[in-house]
C-alpha positions as CSV (number, residue, x, y, z in Angstrom):
1,M,104.9,91.3,-17.6
2,I,104.0,90.2,-14.1
3,N,106.7,90.4,-11.5
4,I,106.7,87.6,-8.9
5,A,108.5,88.5,-5.7
6,L,110.0,85.7,-3.6
7,M,111.8,86.5,-0.5
8,S,115.1,84.7,-0.5
9,S,115.1,82.1,2.2
10,S,118.9,81.8,2.1
11,S,119.1,85.3,3.5
12,C,116.1,84.9,5.7
13,H,115.4,88.6,5.5
14,P,112.6,90.4,3.8
15,H,114.8,93.1,2.4
16,N,116.4,90.8,-0.2
17,P,113.7,89.9,-2.7
18,T,114.4,87.8,-5.7
19,T,112.2,89.0,-8.6
20,L,111.3,86.4,-11.2
21,P,109.9,87.8,-14.5
22,L,107.0,85.8,-15.8
23,P,106.0,86.0,-19.5
24,E,102.5,86.7,-20.4
25,P,100.5,83.5,-21.1
26,D,99.9,82.6,-24.7
27,S,96.2,83.4,-25.4
28,S,96.3,81.4,-28.6
29,K,96.2,78.1,-26.9
30,S,94.6,76.8,-23.7
31,P,96.8,74.2,-22.1
32,E,95.5,72.1,-19.3
33,P,96.9,73.7,-16.1
34,T,98.9,71.5,-13.8
35,S,99.7,72.0,-10.1
36,V,102.4,70.5,-7.7
37,L,100.4,67.5,-6.8
38,Y,97.4,67.5,-9.1
39,N,96.4,67.7,-12.7
40,R,92.8,68.8,-12.9
41,S,90.7,67.3,-15.6
42,P,87.3,68.8,-16.3
43,S,86.1,65.6,-17.9
44,T,84.8,64.1,-14.7
45,S,82.8,65.4,-11.8
46,L,82.6,64.7,-8.1
47,G,79.2,66.2,-8.4
48,S,78.1,63.2,-10.5
49,C,78.3,60.8,-7.5
50,S,75.1,59.0,-7.5
51,S,73.5,58.4,-4.1
52,K,70.1,58.7,-2.6
53,P,69.2,62.4,-2.5
54,P,68.4,63.9,0.8
55,E,65.1,65.4,1.5
56,D,66.6,68.9,1.6
57,P,69.4,68.8,-1.1
58,P,72.6,70.7,-0.1
59,P,74.0,73.6,-2.2
60,P,76.0,72.6,-5.2
61,P,79.6,71.5,-4.6
62,I,82.6,73.7,-5.4
63,A,82.4,73.0,-9.1
64,A,78.9,73.1,-10.5
65,D,77.9,72.5,-14.0
66,D,80.0,69.4,-14.5
67,Y,83.1,71.1,-13.3
68,C,83.9,69.3,-10.1
69,E,87.0,67.5,-11.4
70,D,88.8,64.3,-10.9
71,W,92.3,64.9,-9.6
72,D,95.2,62.8,-10.7
73,A,98.4,63.1,-8.8
74,V,101.4,64.3,-10.7
75,V,104.9,65.5,-9.6
76,D,105.6,68.8,-11.3
77,M,109.4,68.8,-10.8
78,H,112.2,68.2,-13.2
79,M,114.5,66.4,-10.8
80,L,112.0,63.5,-10.4
81,A,111.1,60.8,-12.9
82,P,107.6,61.0,-14.5
83,A,104.9,59.9,-12.1
84,P,103.4,56.5,-12.7
85,A,99.7,56.1,-13.4
86,P,97.7,56.2,-10.2
87,D,96.6,52.9,-8.8
88,S,93.2,52.0,-10.2
89,S,92.0,50.7,-6.9
90,F,92.2,54.3,-5.5
91,L,90.4,55.9,-8.5
92,R,87.7,53.2,-8.7
93,W,84.2,54.5,-8.1
94,I,82.6,53.1,-4.9
95,M,79.0,54.1,-5.1
96,D,77.4,52.1,-2.3
97,A,80.0,52.1,0.5
98,G,78.5,51.3,3.9
99,Y,79.7,53.3,6.9
100,A,79.2,52.6,10.5
101,D,76.6,54.5,12.4
102,A,78.0,57.8,13.7
103,D,76.5,57.0,17.1
104,T,79.0,54.2,17.6
105,F,81.9,56.6,17.6
106,P,83.1,58.8,20.5
107,D,82.2,62.4,20.5
108,H,85.9,63.5,20.4
109,P,89.3,61.9,20.4
110,S,90.1,61.0,24.0
111,F,93.3,60.4,25.8
112,D,91.8,57.4,27.6
113,S,93.6,54.2,26.8
114,D,90.4,52.2,26.2
115,L,89.7,54.4,23.2
116,L,93.0,53.5,21.6
117,Q,91.5,50.4,20.0
118,L,93.2,50.6,16.7
119,P,91.6,47.8,14.5
120,M,94.2,45.8,12.7
121,P,93.7,44.0,9.4
122,M,94.2,40.6,11.0
123,P,93.9,39.6,14.7
124,S,97.4,38.3,14.6
125,D,98.6,41.8,13.8
126,H,97.7,43.0,17.3
127,P,100.8,43.6,19.4
128,P,100.8,41.9,22.8
129,Q,98.7,43.8,25.3
130,P,101.5,44.3,27.9
131,L,103.6,46.0,25.2
132,V,100.6,48.2,24.3
133,D,100.1,49.1,27.9
134,D,103.8,50.1,28.3
135,L,103.6,52.3,25.1
136,L,100.6,54.0,26.4
137,D,102.3,54.6,29.8
138,A,105.2,56.2,28.0
139,A,102.9,58.5,26.0
140,R,101.0,59.5,29.2
141,L,104.3,60.3,30.9
142,L,105.4,62.4,28.0
143,D,102.1,64.3,28.0
144,A,102.5,64.9,31.7
145,G,105.9,66.5,31.2
146,D,108.0,63.6,32.5
147,S,110.1,63.0,29.4
148,T,112.8,61.2,31.4
149,S,110.5,58.4,32.5
150,A,109.0,58.2,29.0
151,R,112.5,57.7,27.5
152,E,113.3,55.0,30.0
153,I,110.3,53.0,29.0
154,L,111.0,53.4,25.3
155,A,114.6,52.4,25.8
156,R,113.5,49.3,27.6
157,L,111.1,48.5,24.8
158,N,113.6,49.4,22.0
159,H,114.3,45.8,21.0
160,R,110.6,45.1,20.6
161,L,109.9,48.0,18.3
162,P,110.7,47.8,14.6
163,S,113.5,49.6,12.8
164,L,112.1,52.0,10.1
165,P,111.8,51.6,7.3
166,S,110.8,48.0,7.7
167,P,112.6,45.4,5.4
168,P,110.4,44.1,2.6
169,G,108.2,41.3,3.7
170,H,108.5,42.2,7.4
171,A,105.3,44.1,8.1
172,H,104.7,45.3,11.7
173,P,101.5,46.5,13.3
174,P,100.7,50.2,12.7
175,L,100.9,51.0,16.4
176,L,104.4,49.6,16.8
177,R,105.5,51.6,13.7
178,A,104.1,54.8,15.2
179,A,105.8,54.0,18.5
180,A,109.1,53.4,16.7
181,L,108.8,57.0,15.2
182,L,108.3,58.3,18.7
183,R,111.3,56.3,20.0
184,D,113.5,57.5,17.2
185,A,112.5,61.1,18.0
186,L,113.3,60.8,21.8
187,L,116.2,58.5,22.1
188,P,119.8,59.1,21.0
189,P,121.5,59.1,18.5
190,T,118.5,60.2,16.5
191,A,116.8,62.3,19.2
192,L,117.3,65.6,17.4
193,P,115.7,66.4,14.0
194,V,118.1,66.3,11.1
195,S,118.5,69.6,9.1
196,S,116.8,69.6,5.7
197,T,119.1,69.2,2.7
198,P,118.3,69.8,-1.0
199,L,118.1,66.1,-1.6
200,D,115.2,65.9,1.0
201,V,113.1,68.2,-1.1
202,P,112.3,65.9,-4.0
203,L,111.9,63.0,-1.5
204,K,109.5,65.0,0.5
205,L,107.6,66.0,-2.6
206,A,107.4,62.3,-3.7
207,A,106.1,61.3,-0.2
208,H,103.3,63.9,-0.3
209,K,102.4,62.8,-3.8
210,A,102.4,59.1,-2.6
211,L,100.1,60.1,0.2
212,A,97.7,61.9,-2.1
213,D,97.6,58.8,-4.4
214,A,97.0,56.3,-1.6
215,S,94.8,58.2,0.9
216,P,91.7,60.5,0.7
217,T,93.1,62.7,3.5
218,V,94.9,65.2,1.0
219,Q,91.8,65.6,-1.2
220,F,89.5,65.9,1.8
221,T,91.4,68.8,3.3
222,T,91.9,70.4,-0.2
223,F,88.2,70.2,-1.2
224,T,86.9,71.3,2.2
225,S,89.3,74.2,2.5
226,T,88.7,75.4,-1.0
227,Q,84.9,75.4,-0.5
228,A,85.3,77.4,2.7
229,F,87.4,80.0,1.0
230,L,84.9,80.3,-1.9
231,D,82.0,80.6,0.5
232,A,83.7,83.5,2.4
233,L,85.4,85.4,-0.4
234,G,82.5,85.6,-2.8
235,S,83.1,87.8,-5.8
236,A,86.1,89.7,-4.3
237,R,88.4,91.1,-7.1
238,R,91.6,91.3,-5.0
239,L,92.5,88.3,-2.8
240,H,95.4,88.1,-0.3
241,L,96.0,84.6,1.0
242,L,98.1,84.4,4.1
243,D,99.6,80.9,4.5
244,F,101.4,79.7,7.7
245,D,102.2,76.3,6.2
246,V,102.6,76.7,2.5
247,G,104.6,73.5,1.9
248,F,104.6,72.9,-1.8
249,G,101.5,75.1,-2.2
250,A,99.4,72.2,-3.4
251,H,96.3,73.4,-1.6
252,W,96.1,76.7,-3.6
253,P,95.7,75.5,-7.3
254,P,92.2,74.2,-6.6
255,L,91.1,77.6,-5.4
256,M,92.9,79.3,-8.3
257,Q,91.2,77.1,-10.8
258,E,87.7,77.6,-9.3
259,L,88.3,81.4,-9.4
260,A,89.4,81.3,-13.0
261,H,86.4,79.2,-13.9
262,H,83.9,81.6,-12.3
263,W,85.3,84.7,-13.9
264,R,85.4,83.0,-17.3
265,R,81.7,82.1,-16.9
266,A,80.9,85.7,-15.9
267,A,82.9,87.1,-18.8
268,G,84.8,89.4,-16.5
269,P,88.4,90.2,-15.7
270,P,90.3,87.6,-13.6
271,P,90.8,88.4,-9.9
272,N,94.2,89.5,-8.6
273,L,95.7,86.9,-6.3
274,K,98.5,87.3,-3.8
275,V,99.9,84.5,-1.6
276,T,102.1,85.4,1.4
277,A,103.8,82.5,3.1
278,L,104.9,83.1,6.7
279,V,107.8,80.7,7.2
280,S,109.2,79.7,10.5
281,P,113.1,79.7,10.6
282,G,114.4,76.4,9.4
283,S,111.0,74.9,8.5
284,S,111.5,75.0,4.8
285,H,114.5,74.6,2.6
286,P,115.1,77.4,0.1
287,L,114.7,75.0,-2.8
288,E,111.3,74.0,-1.5
289,L,110.1,77.7,-1.5
290,H,111.6,78.2,-4.9
291,L,109.7,75.2,-6.3
292,T,106.5,76.4,-4.6
293,N,106.9,79.9,-6.2
294,E,107.7,78.5,-9.6
295,S,104.9,76.0,-9.6
296,L,102.2,78.4,-8.4
297,T,103.4,81.1,-10.7
298,R,103.3,78.9,-13.8
299,F,99.9,77.6,-12.8
300,A,98.5,81.1,-12.4
301,A,100.0,82.1,-15.8
302,E,98.2,79.1,-17.5
303,L,95.0,80.3,-15.9
304,G,95.5,83.9,-16.8
305,I,95.3,85.1,-13.2
306,P,97.5,88.0,-12.1
307,F,99.6,86.5,-9.3
308,E,102.2,87.3,-6.7
309,F,104.0,85.1,-4.3
310,T,106.0,86.3,-1.3
311,A,107.7,84.4,1.5
312,L,108.5,86.1,4.8
313,V,110.4,84.7,7.7
314,F,108.5,85.1,11.0
315,D,109.6,83.8,14.4
316,P,107.0,84.4,17.0
317,L,109.6,83.6,19.8
318,S,111.8,86.5,18.8
319,S,109.2,89.0,17.8
320,A,105.5,89.4,18.5
321,S,105.1,92.1,15.9
322,P,104.2,91.3,12.2
323,P,107.2,90.7,9.9
324,L,108.3,93.6,7.9
325,G,106.5,93.7,4.6
326,L,103.3,92.1,5.7
327,S,100.3,94.2,5.1
328,A,96.9,94.2,3.3
329,A,95.6,96.8,1.0
330,P,92.2,98.3,1.8
331,D,90.6,96.7,-1.2
332,E,92.0,93.3,-0.6
333,A,89.9,90.4,0.8
334,V,92.2,88.5,3.2
335,A,92.0,84.8,3.9
336,V,94.2,82.7,6.2
337,H,95.3,79.1,6.0
338,L,96.4,77.8,9.4
339,T,97.5,74.3,10.3
340,A,98.3,72.3,13.4
341,G,100.1,69.0,13.7
342,S,101.5,69.1,10.2
343,G,105.1,68.8,11.3
344,A,106.1,72.1,9.7
345,F,104.2,74.7,11.8
346,S,103.1,75.0,15.4
347,P,100.5,77.7,16.0
348,A,101.1,80.2,18.8
349,P,99.2,83.2,20.2
350,A,101.6,85.5,18.3
351,H,100.5,84.1,15.0
352,L,96.9,84.8,15.9
353,R,97.7,88.4,16.8
354,V,99.2,88.9,13.4
355,V,96.1,87.4,11.8
356,K,93.8,89.6,13.7
357,E,95.6,92.8,12.7
358,L,94.9,91.9,9.0
359,R,91.1,91.4,9.8
360,P,90.7,88.5,7.5
361,A,87.3,87.5,5.9
362,V,87.9,83.9,6.8
363,V,90.5,81.7,8.7
364,V,90.5,78.1,7.6
365,C,92.2,75.7,10.0
366,V,93.5,72.2,9.2
367,D,94.2,70.2,12.3
368,H,96.1,66.9,12.0
369,G,95.7,66.2,15.7
370,C,99.4,65.6,16.3
371,E,99.9,68.4,18.7
372,R,97.4,67.3,21.3
373,G,100.0,65.1,23.0
374,A,102.0,61.9,22.5
375,L,99.0,59.6,23.2
376,N,96.9,61.3,20.6
377,L,99.9,61.4,18.2
378,L,100.3,57.6,18.5
379,R,96.7,57.1,17.8
380,S,96.7,59.5,14.8
381,C,99.9,58.1,13.2
382,A,98.8,54.5,13.7
383,A,95.4,55.1,12.2
384,L,96.9,56.7,9.1
385,L,99.4,53.8,8.7
386,E,96.6,51.3,9.1
387,S,94.4,53.0,6.5
388,L,97.3,52.8,4.1
389,D,97.8,49.1,4.8
390,A,94.1,48.5,4.3
391,A,94.2,50.4,0.9
392,G,97.0,48.0,-0.2
393,A,99.7,50.7,-0.4
394,S,103.1,49.4,-1.4
395,P,105.9,49.2,1.2
396,D,107.7,51.9,-0.7
397,V,104.7,54.3,-0.4
398,V,104.3,53.6,3.3
399,S,108.0,54.1,3.9
400,K,107.9,57.5,2.2
401,V,104.9,58.6,4.3
402,E,106.6,57.4,7.5
403,Q,109.8,59.2,6.8
404,F,108.7,62.5,5.3
405,V,105.1,63.0,6.5
406,L,104.8,61.4,9.9
407,R,108.3,61.6,11.2
408,P,108.4,65.5,11.1
409,R,105.1,65.5,13.0
410,V,106.5,63.2,15.7
411,E,109.8,65.2,15.9
412,R,108.0,68.5,16.4
413,L,106.1,67.1,19.3
414,A,109.2,65.5,20.8
415,V,111.2,68.8,20.6
416,G,108.7,70.2,23.2
417,G,108.8,67.0,25.3
418,G,108.6,67.9,29.0
419,D,106.7,71.1,28.3
420,K,103.1,71.7,29.1
421,L,100.8,70.7,26.2
422,P,99.7,73.7,24.2
423,P,95.9,74.3,24.1
424,P,94.1,72.9,21.0
425,L,94.1,75.2,18.0
426,Q,90.3,75.7,18.3
427,S,90.7,76.9,21.9
428,M,93.5,79.3,20.9
429,L,91.3,80.8,18.2
430,A,88.3,81.2,20.5
431,S,90.5,82.8,23.2
432,A,91.9,85.2,20.7
433,G,88.4,86.5,19.8
434,F,87.6,84.4,16.7
435,A,84.2,82.9,16.1
436,A,83.6,79.5,14.6
437,L,81.5,79.2,11.4
438,Q,79.6,76.2,10.3
439,V,81.2,74.2,7.5
440,S,78.8,74.5,4.5
441,N,76.6,71.7,3.4
442,A,78.4,71.8,0.0
443,A,81.7,70.9,1.7
444,E,80.1,68.0,3.6
445,A,78.4,66.7,0.5
446,Q,81.7,66.8,-1.4
447,A,83.5,64.9,1.4
448,E,80.9,62.2,1.4
449,C,81.2,61.9,-2.4
450,L,84.9,61.7,-2.2
451,L,84.7,58.7,0.2
452,R,82.3,56.9,-2.0
453,R,85.0,56.9,-4.6
454,T,87.6,55.5,-2.2
455,A,88.3,51.8,-2.2
456,S,88.8,51.5,1.6
457,H,85.5,51.4,3.4
458,G,86.9,52.3,6.8
459,F,86.7,56.1,6.3
460,H,83.8,58.3,7.3
461,V,83.1,62.0,7.8
462,E,81.8,63.6,11.0
463,K,80.6,67.1,11.4
464,R,81.1,68.1,15.0
465,Q,81.5,71.4,16.8
466,A,81.6,73.4,13.6
467,A,84.4,71.3,12.2
468,L,84.3,68.6,9.5
469,A,86.6,65.7,10.3
470,L,87.8,62.7,8.4
471,W,88.0,59.5,10.5
472,W,89.5,56.1,9.9
473,Q,87.5,53.6,12.0
474,R,87.5,55.1,15.5
475,S,90.4,57.6,15.1
476,E,90.3,61.1,13.7
477,L,92.8,61.7,11.0
478,V,92.3,65.4,10.1
479,S,89.7,68.1,10.6
480,V,88.9,71.4,8.9
481,S,87.2,74.3,10.8
482,V,86.3,77.8,9.6
483,W,86.6,81.0,11.7
484,R,86.3,84.7,11.4
485,C,87.2,87.7,13.5
């Protein structure tokens, strides 16, 4: 019997573990494993994307030998109704999508207003230019630390910004919806984030599932991160994964399945896998951590992988030392999952000091770009909303994403309004002594293949400064970079 230790979030103290016994998997049958957001099916293959082969073919993607699966979103949760079949427009193969020349795009997301040219589906969807100028001024003031003046502008524009969620049949331009999220986060009576409740957990899970169905952003970060972990961890037999933004844990089942596949092909014993989630106080409801533990534990059991999940509360503002109970055995290969701009975690130098003490083999960073200031946040949120509109996402899907994906990102930035902007995550890593690694050709090839399967043609992938980024038109949505000590 495998014991799975989950630190009780209700006590918020690592001395009160709740031990959940897990029965041994039945070796007489081989059920198809399921994860929180995905049901992997070995019947299809991203590697089968047909395109003109490059002169120097890249290494094979994550899953070679017809094992790079299609991923169908599924909610693995008893309190939600069964998930409907994914929209065929999202799963349809797009083999000859044309992308704009990379030279027409800026080198890096800029705070300059003339780069905030967010293309709208129809010219009539553009908000009036004076309104855009006022919104940009408010964002600049907030970035400069003048939250009072920024609030005054938003209060003056309040009647011109939509109320979210928008009523059916009353679509508003993405930029105005993004600005409405910023207004709601800064102006009373909704200026303070609302505490999470048990009811929010299934709604949040449904929102992340909806985003995975409607946008390639989730699959892009998952595929790219998984490839980076596989490249660095090699044939390690004991893996310790440190996660600063575990959420529902949906980014770990792909790695677990790849590891299981490789050890089955090698006819060897499965690797031992441990996931330690470092949780900021109040960032996750206890029910969310319980579901994460339950889902990952069941998934590992179906794969036959020895698994342990632990959640530790860590507040870098109250203690710069590692939380009690966090350690790595000498024979463990440590890997770290770090995020920025997700709405649930804000990286700080104290986090990186904890990471360095564990001497990880690799640090994979997923940057949503929402902590680089209000101006960049407006651009990022508006771009994601516009990409959903272009994909034909239903108003219900868009509303879920606005409420439970984008709103927490905006609120986390607004809480620090008036403070000096933190340095970008990449700068923090470099200052802490980490070195950037190049994202592998396999990861880039997989990302390109994923986009060829996406119905919306406005996405493209750029590899810049050792990071692989997913863009919508002229706006970066998310980037993945790889680091080591």
